[in-house]
Backbone as CSV, one residue per row, in Angstrom:
resi,resn,N_x,N_y,N_z,CA_x,CA_y,CA_z,C_x,C_y,C_z
1,LYS,78.195,74.602,39.745,79.134,73.521,39.384,79.618,73.006,41.563
2,ASP,79.314,71.612,41.280,80.097,71.295,42.227,81.457,71.355,42.480
3,ILE,81.614,71.428,43.784,83.337,71.104,43.858,83.460,70.575,45.401
4,LEU,84.247,69.004,45.297,85.018,68.500,45.855,86.093,68.036,45.609
5,ARG,87.029,67.985,47.142,88.418,68.137,47.331,88.113,67.727,48.896
6,VAL,89.442,66.526,48.742,90.620,65.717,49.578,91.389,65.286,49.588
7,GLY,92.605,65.913,50.616,93.836,65.885,50.515,94.884,65.466,51.802
8,ALA,95.731,65.548,51.750,96.632,65.005,53.043,97.986,65.495,52.232
9,ALA,98.826,66.437,54.074,99.560,66.569,54.060,100.743,66.098,54.557
10,ALA,102.302,66.547,54.502,103.062,65.723,55.292,104.686,66.625,55.551
11,ARG,104.895,66.788,56.322,106.091,67.626,56.869,107.136,66.989,57.785
12,HIS,108.464,67.150,57.499,109.745,65.657,57.868,110.638,67.382,58.009
13,SER,111.779,67.263,59.190,112.345,68.483,59.503,113.868,67.494,59.709
14,ALA,114.848,68.393,59.165,116.172,67.911,59.057,117.416,68.785,59.691
15,GLY,117.632,69.083,60.953,118.800,69.799,61.140,117.615,71.642,60.255
16,PRO,118.462,72.115,59.868,118.319,73.538,59.680,116.705,73.362,58.505
17,PHE,116.800,72.002,57.693,116.000,71.788,56.209,114.964,71.450,57.109
18,GLU,113.071,72.563,56.479,112.021,71.269,56.198,111.218,71.434,55.190
19,LEU,110.800,69.807,55.115,109.909,69.776,53.559,108.804,69.320,53.808
20,LEU,108.104,70.242,53.082,106.365,70.078,53.203,106.156,69.894,51.602
21,ALA,105.125,68.421,51.688,104.133,68.329,50.729,102.996,67.706,51.039
22,GLU,102.303,68.249,49.717,100.321,68.511,50.140,100.374,67.585,48.836
23,ILE,99.077,66.862,48.353,98.310,66.579,47.672,97.138,67.021,47.933
24,SER,96.202,66.904,46.265,95.125,66.554,46.722,94.790,66.544,45.378
25,ALA,93.150,65.330,45.522,92.318,65.261,44.514,90.865,65.238,44.785
26,GLY,90.317,65.433,44.066,88.514,65.929,43.349,88.012,65.812,42.351
27,ARG,86.762,66.663,43.018,85.893,66.734,40.972,85.770,68.183,41.416
28,ASN,85.422,68.277,40.042,84.709,69.843,39.675,83.846,69.543,38.756
29,GLY,82.885,69.829,39.223,81.401,69.217,38.431,81.545,67.623,37.934
30,ALA,81.533,67.266,36.845,82.043,66.540,36.594,83.431,66.038,36.037
31,SER,84.377,67.062,36.216,85.753,66.457,35.947,86.314,66.249,37.241
32,PRO,87.711,65.272,36.706,88.535,65.207,37.871,89.221,66.392,38.442
33,ALA,89.889,66.474,39.125,91.014,67.458,39.797,92.165,67.006,41.099
34,GLY,92.910,67.923,40.364,93.956,66.963,41.856,95.068,67.733,41.597
35,GLY,96.066,67.966,42.572,97.091,69.187,42.428,98.299,68.372,43.483
36,ALA,99.575,68.988,43.910,100.486,68.422,44.893,100.864,70.112,44.724
37,MET,102.013,69.866,45.805,102.771,71.144,45.877,104.240,70.656,46.851
38,VAL,104.986,70.781,46.629,106.542,70.474,47.827,107.346,71.965,47.861
39,GLU,107.816,71.682,49.173,108.398,72.898,49.026,109.461,72.220,50.250
40,LEU,110.987,72.991,49.767,111.238,72.897,50.545,112.259,74.676,51.768
41,ASP,112.212,73.920,52.756,112.778,75.033,53.732,114.013,75.839,54.337
42,TYR,114.837,76.324,54.086,116.328,76.316,55.351,116.251,77.546,55.723
43,ALA,116.273,77.331,56.328,116.965,78.343,58.363,118.113,78.169,58.554
44,PRO,119.618,79.364,57.930,120.502,79.127,58.254,120.441,79.439,59.696
45,PRO,121.264,78.365,60.427,121.668,77.937,62.079,122.177,79.373,62.626
46,SER,123.166,80.413,61.668,123.314,81.291,62.325,122.797,82.542,61.425
47,HIS,121.504,81.924,61.886,120.252,83.688,61.669,118.633,83.120,61.339
48,GLN,118.770,82.408,62.957,117.644,81.077,63.029,116.338,82.781,62.819
49,ARG,116.430,83.967,62.589,115.710,85.056,62.142,115.331,84.764,61.126
50,LEU,115.769,84.105,60.492,115.859,84.251,58.669,115.841,82.826,57.874
51,MET,114.549,82.788,57.195,114.162,80.908,56.637,114.254,80.991,54.778
52,LEU,114.707,80.450,53.893,114.658,81.184,52.457,114.036,79.736,52.345
53,GLU,112.824,79.915,51.061,112.094,79.118,50.771,111.745,78.779,49.107
54,GLY,112.103,77.690,48.925,111.694,77.165,47.228,110.669,76.197,47.154
55,GLN,108.932,76.235,46.299,108.569,75.532,46.155,107.628,74.964,44.690
56,VAL,106.917,74.551,44.499,106.615,73.776,43.049,105.377,73.476,43.411
57,ARG,104.737,73.992,43.200,102.977,73.573,42.780,102.846,73.874,41.915
58,VAL,101.764,72.173,41.221,101.043,71.812,40.374,99.461,71.740,40.439
59,TRP,99.056,72.191,39.703,97.169,71.994,39.750,96.617,71.681,38.264
60,ASP,95.433,71.290,38.242,94.888,70.344,36.864,93.108,70.743,37.849
61,ASP,92.198,71.402,36.643,90.938,71.435,37.240,90.202,70.467,36.420
62,ASP,90.906,70.143,35.274,90.498,68.677,34.275,91.399,67.861,34.410
63,LEU,91.354,67.386,35.281,92.177,65.797,34.902,92.423,65.039,33.343
64,GLU,91.038,65.388,32.509,90.943,64.584,31.557,91.472,64.803,30.610
65,THR,92.132,66.453,30.471,92.645,67.087,29.173,94.320,65.600,28.900
66,GLY,95.083,65.398,30.092,95.731,64.901,30.137,96.902,66.484,30.014
67,GLU,96.479,67.356,30.334,97.657,68.816,30.598,97.802,69.331,31.699
68,VAL,99.227,69.142,32.050,98.808,70.473,33.471,97.731,71.598,33.089
69,ALA,97.069,72.206,34.050,96.624,73.562,34.014,97.252,74.196,34.652
70,VAL,98.078,74.430,36.009,98.657,75.172,36.315,99.727,75.173,37.414
71,LEU,100.951,75.522,36.628,102.494,75.047,36.882,102.997,76.200,37.605
72,ILE,103.242,76.553,39.436,104.161,77.426,39.749,105.176,77.116,40.327
73,GLY,105.972,78.160,40.121,107.412,77.540,41.091,107.607,78.864,42.188
74,LEU,107.827,79.259,43.112,108.252,79.812,44.421,109.528,80.045,44.688
75,VAL,109.874,81.306,44.605,111.340,80.890,45.680,111.043,82.215,46.523
76,GLY,111.787,82.608,47.834,111.797,83.598,48.806,112.575,83.475,50.308
77,ALA,112.037,84.009,50.764,112.939,84.419,52.252,112.103,84.891,52.791
78,THR,111.736,84.354,54.687,110.866,84.670,55.241,112.048,85.872,55.946
79,TYR,111.668,86.745,57.071,112.574,87.518,58.365,111.587,87.829,58.956
80,ARG,111.898,87.405,60.843,111.055,87.222,61.536,111.767,88.689,61.880
81,VAL,111.316,89.782,61.971,111.858,91.002,62.685,111.482,91.381,64.136
82,THR,110.569,91.090,64.436,109.940,90.875,66.206,109.080,89.708,66.020
83,ASP,108.965,89.484,67.493,108.170,88.039,68.131,107.177,88.631,67.556
84,VAL,106.251,89.862,67.232,104.894,89.798,66.243,104.901,90.088,64.949
85,LEU,106.037,90.863,64.862,106.324,90.883,62.993,107.195,89.912,61.929
86,THR,106.742,89.747,60.889,107.382,88.796,59.857,106.902,89.356,58.645
87,ALA,108.331,89.838,57.693,108.018,89.851,56.744,108.743,88.987,55.673
88,ARG,107.978,88.900,54.690,107.974,87.781,53.551,108.511,88.702,52.165
89,VAL,109.383,87.927,51.120,109.145,88.489,49.933,109.774,87.525,49.334
90,ALA,109.066,87.582,48.009,108.797,86.009,47.863,108.735,86.582,45.665
91,LEU,109.578,85.441,44.641,108.949,85.585,43.073,108.413,84.495,42.862
92,THR,107.720,84.240,42.326,106.502,83.814,41.467,106.083,83.815,39.778
93,ALA,106.732,82.238,39.732,106.471,82.462,38.308,105.521,81.441,37.770
94,SER,104.796,81.497,36.953,103.031,80.237,36.534,102.965,80.045,34.769
95,SER,102.647,79.117,34.769,102.271,78.317,33.388,101.026,77.971,33.059
96,ARG,100.323,78.868,32.382,99.197,77.655,32.351,98.618,77.680,30.921
97,ARG,97.722,76.687,31.246,97.547,75.505,30.378,97.005,77.411,28.953
98,ASP,96.565,78.081,29.066,95.687,79.156,28.283,97.773,79.485,27.792
99,MET,98.449,79.275,28.139,99.729,80.136,27.859,99.813,81.421,28.364
100,SER,99.346,81.808,29.618,98.640,82.804,30.222,99.937,83.208,31.567
101,ASP,101.585,83.226,30.877,101.859,82.877,31.838,102.852,84.306,32.452
102,GLU,102.932,84.232,33.702,102.946,85.375,35.059,103.897,85.284,35.520
103,THR,104.694,86.049,36.167,105.565,86.016,36.790,105.093,87.965,38.141
104,ARG,105.492,87.026,39.330,105.109,87.982,40.313,105.968,88.598,41.303
105,ALA,106.698,89.619,41.742,107.236,90.054,42.766,105.692,90.224,44.354
106,VAL,106.057,89.785,45.624,105.817,90.050,46.275,106.198,89.896,48.050
107,LEU,105.696,90.922,48.830,105.947,91.578,49.997,104.577,91.214,51.063
108,GLN,105.260,90.507,51.837,104.208,90.566,52.792,104.791,90.529,54.186
109,LEU,103.589,91.792,55.192,104.036,91.521,56.712,102.852,90.775,57.232
110,TYR,103.410,90.320,58.249,102.665,89.373,58.956,102.586,89.720,60.488
111,TYR,101.321,90.302,61.351,101.365,90.998,62.231,100.948,89.657,63.203
112,TYR,101.458,89.629,64.258,101.150,87.923,64.946,100.601,88.476,66.396
113,GLY,100.054,89.734,66.443,99.184,90.404,67.814,98.567,90.473,68.385
114,GLY,98.201,91.286,69.068,96.603,90.606,70.019,96.075,91.897,70.430
């Protein structure tokens, strides 16, 4: 099945806050598809290595049904341990059209070395 996507993203910073938004649309074969994401990040001025985040995503592989296929919410925190190592913890909750709801806890380590 042919998949085609086009999208746009925007980012706006105001003090310790950063707002990100994305929108995407296209086709999954003959079905129209699309989705959006909004994220708000907060970096406490007294703890520059820490960032708190909240995110909502929605995606639908078949917009003709009139129902949201996937709705995902996320809350998390990222901490820059060193200049090359960052740790992230997050809790995600998703709800799907087929009622297969899911909650996950995630721990990620990012290494930015050479």
